[in-house]
C-alpha positions as CSV (number, residue, x, y, z in Angstrom):
1,M,-234.2,119.2,68.8
2,S,-237.0,118.1,71.1
3,L,-237.8,120.1,74.3
4,Q,-236.7,117.1,76.4
5,T,-233.3,116.9,74.6
6,A,-232.8,120.7,74.9
7,G,-233.8,120.6,78.6
8,G,-231.4,117.7,79.2
9,V,-228.5,119.4,77.4
10,A,-229.2,122.7,79.2
11,G,-229.3,120.9,82.6
12,V,-225.9,119.1,81.9
13,S,-224.3,122.3,80.7
14,V,-225.4,124.3,83.7
15,D,-224.4,121.6,86.2
16,L,-220.9,121.2,84.7
17,I,-220.2,124.9,84.4
18,L,-221.3,125.7,87.9
19,F,-219.9,122.5,89.5
20,P,-216.7,124.1,91.0
21,L,-218.9,126.7,92.8
22,D,-221.2,124.0,94.1
23,T,-218.2,122.0,95.4
24,I,-216.8,125.1,97.2
25,K,-220.3,125.7,98.8
26,T,-220.6,122.1,99.9
27,R,-217.2,122.1,101.4
28,L,-217.8,125.4,103.2
29,Q,-220.9,123.8,104.7
30,S,-219.2,120.6,105.6
31,P,-219.0,119.8,109.4
32,Q,-215.3,118.8,108.9
33,G,-214.5,122.3,107.5
34,F,-213.4,123.5,104.1
35,N,-209.8,122.5,104.2
36,K,-210.3,119.0,105.7
37,A,-213.1,118.4,103.1
38,G,-210.5,119.0,100.3
39,G,-210.2,122.8,100.1
40,F,-209.6,123.7,96.5
41,R,-208.2,120.3,95.6
42,G,-210.3,117.9,93.5
43,I,-212.8,120.7,92.7
44,Y,-214.5,118.3,90.2
45,A,-214.9,115.5,92.8
46,G,-218.4,114.0,92.3
47,V,-218.8,115.3,88.8
48,P,-219.7,111.8,87.4
49,S,-222.8,111.6,89.6
50,A,-223.9,115.1,88.6
51,A,-223.2,114.3,84.9
52,I,-225.1,111.0,85.0
53,G,-228.1,112.4,86.8
54,S,-228.3,115.8,85.1
55,F,-229.6,114.8,81.7
56,P,-232.3,112.4,82.8
57,N,-233.3,114.7,85.6
58,A,-233.9,117.7,83.2
59,A,-235.6,115.4,80.6
60,A,-237.9,113.9,83.2
61,F,-238.9,117.4,84.3
62,F,-239.8,118.5,80.8
63,I,-241.5,115.3,79.8
64,T,-243.7,115.4,82.9
65,Y,-244.3,119.2,82.6
66,E,-245.5,118.8,79.0
67,Y,-247.7,115.8,79.7
68,V,-249.4,117.5,82.7
69,K,-250.0,120.6,80.6
70,W,-251.5,118.5,77.9
71,F,-253.6,116.5,80.4
72,L,-255.0,119.7,81.9
73,H,-255.7,121.2,78.5
74,T,-257.1,124.6,79.2
75,D,-257.7,127.4,76.8
76,S,-254.6,129.6,76.5
77,S,-256.6,132.6,77.3
78,S,-258.1,131.0,80.4
79,Y,-257.5,132.6,83.8
80,L,-256.5,129.1,84.9
81,M,-253.4,129.1,82.7
82,P,-251.0,130.1,85.6
83,A,-252.5,127.4,87.8
84,K,-252.0,124.9,85.0
85,H,-248.3,125.9,84.7
86,M,-247.8,125.7,88.4
87,L,-249.4,122.2,88.6
88,A,-247.4,121.0,85.6
89,A,-244.1,122.4,86.9
90,S,-244.7,121.0,90.4
91,A,-245.4,117.6,89.0
92,G,-242.3,117.9,86.9
93,E,-240.2,118.6,90.0
94,V,-241.7,115.7,92.0
95,V,-240.7,113.3,89.2
96,A,-237.3,115.0,88.4
97,C,-236.3,114.9,92.1
98,L,-236.7,111.1,92.0
99,I,-233.5,111.2,89.8
100,R,-231.9,114.4,91.1
101,V,-231.9,113.6,94.8
102,P,-229.9,110.3,94.6
103,S,-227.3,111.9,92.3
104,E,-227.1,115.0,94.6
105,V,-226.6,112.8,97.7
106,V,-223.7,110.9,96.0
107,K,-222.3,114.1,94.5
108,Q,-222.3,116.0,97.8
109,R,-220.6,113.1,99.7
110,A,-218.0,112.8,96.9
111,Q,-217.3,116.6,97.2
112,V,-216.4,116.3,100.8
113,S,-214.6,112.9,100.6
114,V,-210.9,113.2,100.0
115,S,-210.4,109.5,99.2
116,L,-213.5,107.7,97.9
117,R,-214.6,107.5,94.3
118,T,-218.2,108.2,93.2
119,F,-219.0,104.5,92.6
120,Q,-217.6,103.6,96.1
121,I,-219.7,106.3,97.7
122,F,-222.8,105.0,95.9
123,S,-222.1,101.4,96.9
124,N,-221.4,102.5,100.6
125,I,-224.7,104.3,100.8
126,L,-226.7,101.4,99.4
127,Y,-224.9,98.9,101.7
128,Q,-225.0,101.0,104.9
129,E,-228.3,102.9,104.5
130,G,-230.2,101.1,101.9
131,I,-232.1,102.8,99.1
132,Q,-233.6,105.3,101.5
133,G,-230.1,106.7,102.0
134,L,-230.1,107.8,98.4
135,Y,-233.3,109.7,99.0
136,R,-232.2,111.6,102.1
137,G,-233.6,115.1,101.8
138,Y,-236.1,114.2,99.0
139,K,-239.1,116.0,100.6
140,S,-237.2,119.2,101.5
141,T,-235.7,119.3,98.0
142,V,-239.1,118.9,96.3
143,L,-240.5,121.6,98.6
144,R,-237.7,124.0,97.8
145,E,-237.9,123.3,94.0
146,V,-241.7,123.6,93.8
147,T,-241.6,126.8,95.9
148,N,-239.0,128.3,93.6
149,L,-241.0,127.3,90.5
150,I,-244.2,128.8,91.8
151,S,-242.5,132.1,92.7
152,I,-241.0,132.2,89.1
153,I,-244.4,131.6,87.5
154,E,-246.0,134.2,89.8
155,V,-243.4,136.8,88.7
156,Q,-244.0,136.0,85.0
157,K,-247.8,136.6,85.3
């Protein structure tokens, strides 16, 4: 199994296992309140968006990560190795978020919508907000993910 496939399968597995907790968190943060956002009903609302975006998101991360590591080819004993991993992981997140953010936007709106289906939400976003509506929060998501990765790499040194 390739690294990209393994990463994709791992990403889908984690997203599906933790999905109910994510739904509860999203509903608790909803301006309409937990109960009006659906409470514990429809705990898997929005799962199609997460499932569709999860595999390509994780695969895109690992493909980009491996390519950038190869491109920066440094000696494994080099003191630059941590910087190489940080740059590769950061580039991986920038690319992966191009897939993750639109699926997250649709997923989160589905989690707090009591009546609309995932495809309807996707269509509404495109119609009402355009493509930029799907990328709402892209910069902050990339910043969060890159910061998390850098802190993980720093701890592993």
